[in-house]
N, C-alpha and C positions, 0 to 999 in steps of 0.2 A: 440648472439642468445638468444632468450627468453626461460625462463624455462617453462616447461610444467605445465599447471594449472590442478590440480586434478579436475575431473568432479564431481559435487555434485550428490547425489542420485537422481533418477528420481522421480519427483513430479507427483501426480495424483490429479484430480479434487476432489475426495472424502476426501482429507486431509485438505480441507479448510472449514471454518465454516460459512462464510458470502460471498454472491455474489452480485455484482452490474453489470447490463448490461450497457455498455458504447458504444455509437455509435462513430465510427471514423468520422472525418469531412474532407471535401475537403482540408482545410488548413493544416491538419495533415501530408499530403503527402509531401515528398521532391522531388527533381528533379529526383531521381532514381525510383519514382513511388511507394514508400512504406512509411509507417509512420516513421517520423524522430525519431531518438533515444531519443532526449530530451522530446518528447511527452509522452513517456512511464512513465516518472517520474510524469507527470501531471495526468496520469491515476492512479498511485499509490496514489497520494495526494487526488484525487477525491474519491476513494473507502474508504480510511481511514476517511476523514472528513465527508463524508456522513454518515458513521456508527457512528462516535462520536456525530454528531448532532442529528440524529434520535434515536439512542439507548442509548447514554450516556448523553444526555441533554446538550452537549457542547453549550455554548452561545458565538458565535464568535464575537458578537458586544459589549456585555455588561458584559460578564463573568469576574470574578476576576482572573480565572486561564485559561491560554492558553498553547497550545503545540508548542514548537519550534522544527523544524527539525534540527537535528545535524549530521545525517549520512544517506546516501542512496546508494544503489547499484542496478544494474540491469544486468542480464545475458540474452542475446538474443539467442533464439534457432531457431525461425522462424519469418519472418516478417509479419506484418499486412499491409493492404492498404485500401484506401477508395474505395467503401463503404463496411464496415464490421461492425459487432456488436461484441464487446468483452465482455466476462464474466470475471470480475475482482474478483478473490478469495482472501479472507483475513483471516488471523489467527494471533494469538499472540504467538511469540516464547519465549519471556522473559518479565517478568513484575516485575519492581522494585518499590521502594517507590515513586520516582518522574519521572521515565522513563519507556518506553515500546519499545520493538523491535517487529515491525510488520513484517510478512512474507506475500508476495503478489505473486500471479501467475496470468498471463493473458492468457485466453483460447479463442480459436475460439469457437463459439457456437456449441455445440454438440461434441466437442473433449475432450478427457480425459487427454491428455498430453499438458502442457502449451507451448505457443509460447515465453513467457518470464517469468522469476522469479526474485525476488529480496527481499530486506528488506529496512526498513525505521525506523529510531529511532526518537521518540519524547521525549523531556524533558519538563515536565510540569513546568511552571513558573508562579509566581505572575505577573499579567499584569503590575502593577504599578512599581514594583522594578526590574522586569526581573530576579529575583532570583529563583532558583529551589524550588519547593514546592510539598507537597504530592499530589498525584493524587486524585481528589475529589471522594467521595464514589460512586456517580451514574456512573461516568465514569469508575472507577475501576470495578464495578460490570459488566458493559457492556464488558469490556476487559477480565474479567475472563471467560465469556461465549465463548470467541474466543481462549482460550488457546489451543495450540497444544498438542496432546497426545504423 
């Protein structure tokens, strides 16, 4: 028998600092008629990297420092399906010297309670050596603006 998992506190739209609208695609649906679970991680990756590129100046092609994903989780509350538009909410839960823990929630447009919640951890590394390195100043400043209260 499985142990009961403690339910996390209820998240609300107002607890997130940055939003990105993401349209579901026909190919996102699985044979059951809803967005397949693995696609949610793609939505997480999309909202994070869109923010880092636009607000933090992350250079994904030539930058000396890049973020490696080292951990991610997702809790599914309700499903999405095609065609829908998702509001991906983003905030920073923890910010270290070389790592950051993002907290993400996926909302139906106009809804206050998320359909999915999760987290994603990046460790910033030197591109050439793949060794952890300090988060660059412009990226750190952008991440500071997303810190959860």
